[in-house]
Each structure stands twice: as structure tokens, then as C-alpha cells.
C-alpha positions, 0 to 999 in steps of 0.5 A: 726893757733895758740896755742889759736884757741879753746876758751870759753866765759862765762857770769855770772850774779851776784845776787843782793849784790853778785857782790863783791863776784863774783869779788873775786871768779874770781880774786881767780881763776887765780892761778887755770888757771895758773896751767892748762897746756892746758890753753893758756890765761885766762881773768876774765872780768867785763862787767857791774855792775853785769855782769861778764865773763871769756874768755879763750883759748886752743890749742885744743879741749882736752884742752878746755874740760879739762878746762870744767872738771877742778877745776875752773868750779867745784868751780863755779858750787859749788858756783853758787846757792849762787852767781849767779842770773842764770846759767852761759852762757858758749859758745864754740867759735873759735878764728879766728884771734889774736895777742900777743904783 
């Protein structure tokens, strides 16, 4: 299909008062995502006052698993108790259609 068929969708709920820190964490993770050879696209999202997300795509299952085992996931889990109100909700999803301008 494409080089972005495999994806992850993560939803993060910041603890009260930790919203700015979650945003800063996500913004600081961009260089780590850029360094991953099998991460095709990576988006940090803000979906509400305290709700954040990450959407990223990969060419294959190995790339997706490498990301789950990688630096960003490790850093997020290390800071989760301090920053997040609940465990991250991470879903493996498949991209059905996409366009790149």
C-alpha cells in the first residue's frame, strides 16, 4: 500500500497542573522520532486542555515494534507517574488511506 501502513495512536491524559510539562515532553521528543529509521511520520497532538496524543506511522510491523521498544516510549514510561493521570492508551492501528502533499 504505502510506506505508512502500520501506525500507533496514543492518548495521554496529563495530571492537573502538568499540561505544560506534557506538551514540553512531546515537543522535545521530535528529534528522537526523527532519528528512528523506520518511523515514517510522527505527530504530537493536543486534543483538549489536558488531553494529548501521538500518531505515528511505519512501513512494517518491525518498525512499529522498534518504536514501541525505543527511546520515546522508554522516556514516556519513565515520566508517566509524574506527568500522567492514567496509563497511556496506546493502540496499534492500520492506515487504510493517506495522502502526502
